[in-house]
C-alpha positions as CSV (number, residue, x, y, z in Angstrom):
1,X,55.0,110.0,82.0
2,X,58.1,107.9,81.5
3,X,57.5,106.2,84.9
4,X,54.0,105.2,83.9
5,X,55.3,103.7,80.6
6,X,58.0,101.8,82.5
7,X,55.4,100.5,85.1
8,X,53.1,99.4,82.2
9,X,55.9,97.5,80.5
10,X,56.8,95.8,83.7
11,X,53.2,94.8,84.3
12,X,52.9,93.5,80.8
13,X,56.0,91.4,81.1
14,X,54.8,90.1,84.5
15,X,51.4,89.2,83.0
16,X,53.1,87.5,80.0
17,X,55.4,85.5,82.3
18,X,52.6,84.5,84.6
19,X,50.6,83.4,81.6
20,X,53.5,81.1,80.5
21,X,52.7,78.2,82.9
22,X,55.5,75.8,83.5
23,X,54.9,72.1,82.6
24,X,56.9,69.0,82.2
25,X,57.2,66.2,79.7
26,X,55.9,62.9,81.0
27,X,58.0,59.7,81.2
28,X,58.4,59.4,77.5
29,X,60.5,61.1,74.8
30,X,58.4,63.3,72.5
31,X,58.9,65.4,69.4
32,X,58.6,69.2,69.2
33,X,57.4,70.4,65.8
34,X,57.1,73.7,63.9
35,X,53.3,73.6,64.2
36,X,50.4,71.6,65.5
37,X,50.3,68.3,63.5
38,X,52.4,65.2,63.0
39,X,53.1,66.3,59.4
40,X,55.0,69.4,60.6
41,X,58.8,69.4,60.8
42,X,60.5,68.1,63.9
43,X,62.8,70.7,65.4
44,X,63.7,69.1,68.8
45,X,63.4,65.9,70.9
46,X,62.2,66.5,74.5
47,X,63.2,63.9,77.1
48,X,61.2,62.8,80.1
49,X,61.0,65.5,82.8
50,X,61.9,68.3,80.4
51,X,60.6,71.6,81.7
52,X,58.8,73.8,79.1
53,X,57.0,77.1,79.2
54,X,53.5,77.1,77.8
55,X,52.9,79.9,75.2
56,X,49.6,78.8,73.7
57,X,47.1,76.0,74.1
58,X,45.4,74.5,71.0
59,X,43.3,71.5,70.2
60,X,45.4,68.5,71.2
61,X,48.6,70.5,70.7
62,X,50.4,73.1,72.9
63,X,52.9,75.8,71.8
64,X,55.9,75.7,74.2
65,X,59.3,77.2,74.7
66,X,62.2,75.2,76.0
67,X,65.1,76.6,78.1
68,X,67.4,77.1,75.1
69,X,64.9,79.5,73.6
70,X,63.4,77.3,70.8
71,X,59.7,77.3,70.4
72,X,57.4,74.6,68.9
73,X,54.4,72.5,69.3
74,X,54.0,69.2,71.3
75,X,51.1,66.9,72.0
76,X,49.2,68.1,75.0
77,X,48.7,64.6,76.3
78,X,52.4,64.2,77.0
79,X,52.6,67.3,79.2
80,X,51.9,67.4,82.9
81,X,51.9,70.2,85.5
82,X,53.6,67.9,88.0
83,X,57.2,66.9,87.7
84,X,57.5,63.2,87.0
85,X,58.6,61.1,90.0
86,X,61.5,59.5,88.1
87,X,62.7,62.9,87.1
88,X,62.1,64.2,90.6
89,X,64.1,61.4,92.0
90,X,67.0,62.1,89.6
91,X,66.8,65.8,90.5
92,X,66.8,64.9,94.2
93,X,69.8,62.6,93.7
94,X,71.6,65.4,91.8
95,X,70.8,67.8,94.6
96,X,71.9,65.3,97.2
97,X,75.1,64.7,95.4
98,X,75.6,68.5,95.0
99,X,74.8,69.0,98.7
100,X,77.2,66.1,99.7
101,X,80.0,67.8,97.7
102,X,79.1,71.1,99.3
103,X,79.1,69.5,102.8
104,X,82.4,67.7,102.1
105,X,83.8,71.0,100.9
106,X,82.5,72.8,104.0
107,X,83.9,70.2,106.3
108,X,87.3,70.5,104.6
109,X,87.1,74.3,104.7
110,X,86.1,74.0,108.4
111,X,89.1,71.8,109.0
112,X,91.4,74.2,107.3
113,X,89.8,77.1,109.2
114,X,90.4,75.3,112.5
115,X,94.0,74.6,111.5
116,X,94.5,78.2,110.5
117,X,92.7,79.5,113.6
118,X,95.0,77.3,115.8
119,X,98.0,78.7,113.9
120,X,96.7,82.2,114.3
121,X,96.1,81.7,118.0
122,X,99.7,80.4,118.4
123,X,101.0,83.3,116.4
124,X,98.9,85.7,118.5
125,X,100.3,84.2,121.7
126,X,103.8,84.6,120.3
127,X,103.0,88.1,119.2
128,X,101.6,88.9,122.6
129,X,104.8,87.7,124.2
130,X,106.9,89.7,121.8
131,X,104.8,92.7,122.5
132,X,105.3,92.3,126.2
133,X,109.1,92.1,125.7
134,X,109.0,95.1,123.4
135,X,106.9,97.0,125.9
136,X,109.3,96.2,128.7
137,X,112.2,97.1,126.5
138,X,110.4,100.3,125.6
139,X,109.8,101.2,129.2
140,X,113.4,100.5,130.1
141,X,114.6,102.5,127.2
142,X,112.3,105.3,128.1
143,X,113.8,105.3,131.6
144,X,117.3,105.1,130.3
145,X,116.5,107.9,127.8
146,X,115.2,110.1,130.6
147,X,118.5,109.4,132.6
148,X,120.5,110.1,129.5
149,X,118.7,113.3,128.8
150,X,119.3,114.4,132.5
151,X,123.0,113.5,132.2
152,X,123.2,115.2,128.8
153,X,121.6,118.3,130.3
154,X,124.0,118.3,133.3
155,X,127.0,117.7,131.0
156,X,126.0,120.6,128.8
157,X,125.6,122.8,131.8
158,X,128.9,121.8,133.2
159,X,130.5,122.2,129.8
160,X,129.1,125.7,129.5
161,X,130.3,126.6,133.0
162,X,133.8,125.1,132.3
163,X,134.0,127.1,129.0
164,X,133.0,130.2,130.9
165,X,135.6,129.6,133.6
166,X,138.3,128.9,131.0
167,X,137.3,132.1,129.2
168,X,137.6,134.0,132.5
169,X,141.0,132.4,133.2
170,X,142.3,133.3,129.8
171,X,141.1,136.9,130.3
172,X,142.7,137.0,133.7
173,X,145.9,135.5,132.4
174,X,146.0,138.2,129.7
175,X,145.5,140.9,132.3
176,X,148.3,139.5,134.5
177,X,150.6,139.3,131.5
178,X,149.8,142.9,130.6
179,X,150.4,144.0,134.2
180,X,153.7,142.1,134.3
181,X,154.8,143.7,131.1
182,X,153.8,147.2,132.4
183,X,155.8,146.6,135.6
184,X,158.8,145.4,133.8
185,X,158.7,148.4,131.5
186,X,158.3,150.7,134.4
187,X,161.2,149.2,136.2
188,X,163.4,149.3,133.1
189,X,162.6,152.9,132.6
190,X,163.2,153.9,136.3
191,X,166.3,151.7,137.0
192,X,169.0,154.2,135.7
193,X,167.5,157.1,137.8
194,X,167.5,154.9,140.8
195,X,171.1,153.9,140.3
196,X,172.1,157.5,139.9
197,X,170.3,158.4,143.1
198,X,172.0,155.6,145.0
199,X,175.4,156.6,143.7
200,X,174.8,160.2,144.7
201,X,173.8,159.2,148.1
202,X,176.8,157.0,148.5
203,X,179.1,159.8,147.4
204,X,177.4,162.2,149.9
205,X,177.8,159.7,152.7
206,X,181.4,159.1,151.8
207,X,182.0,162.8,151.7
208,X,180.4,163.3,155.1
209,X,182.5,160.5,156.5
210,X,185.7,161.9,155.1
211,X,184.8,165.3,156.5
212,X,184.2,163.8,159.9
213,X,187.6,162.0,159.8
214,X,189.4,165.1,158.6
215,X,187.9,167.2,161.3
216,X,188.9,164.8,164.0
217,X,192.4,164.7,162.7
218,X,192.7,168.4,162.7
219,X,191.4,168.7,166.3
220,X,193.8,166.0,167.4
221,X,196.8,167.9,165.9
222,X,195.9,171.1,167.6
223,X,195.7,169.4,171.0
224,X,199.2,167.9,170.5
225,X,200.7,171.3,169.7
226,X,199.2,172.9,172.8
227,X,200.7,170.3,175.0
């Protein structure tokens, strides 16, 4: 229902607007009054070429509305459906001047755009060169980084092996020191017994030698007495 009401209002407004034909004031300045008749109060002066919207047509007078919203009555004989040539020429001149300004503005804008485009192309070329340099540097750095990573990996591996070898060497050194201490202790504990054994052996050998010499001496004495 609301849609139908809206459509009806739109059609009514369209019909009202269509009924308000557009006309122009002829090449003369005329008065717009509060009603049809020269005795009515003047509310505005309309110049030549003024555009008006026709609201109602009467006998010799026409009810019109001007662009500022004011409504009044003017003599119908001073209205025309065609725009006056003089006014048309002025409008064309204004349009020409406006277009000339727009063209000049467009030309200036085009010049600025060309200058900016040239600058952008130069900056783009510089950026492209910079990008090429950066790309080469990146590739070189990437290769160096790969070598660095390989060297770092090898260094870490060698460092780990060296640490392991040093740890083994420390453990071996500790074992050798322990063995050396045990040998020294053993020798220290067994040295008196060994000295006693050697002394006993020396006494035994000396006794045997003395016995041998004594025996020989006795046998030599006997032989001398027999002779």
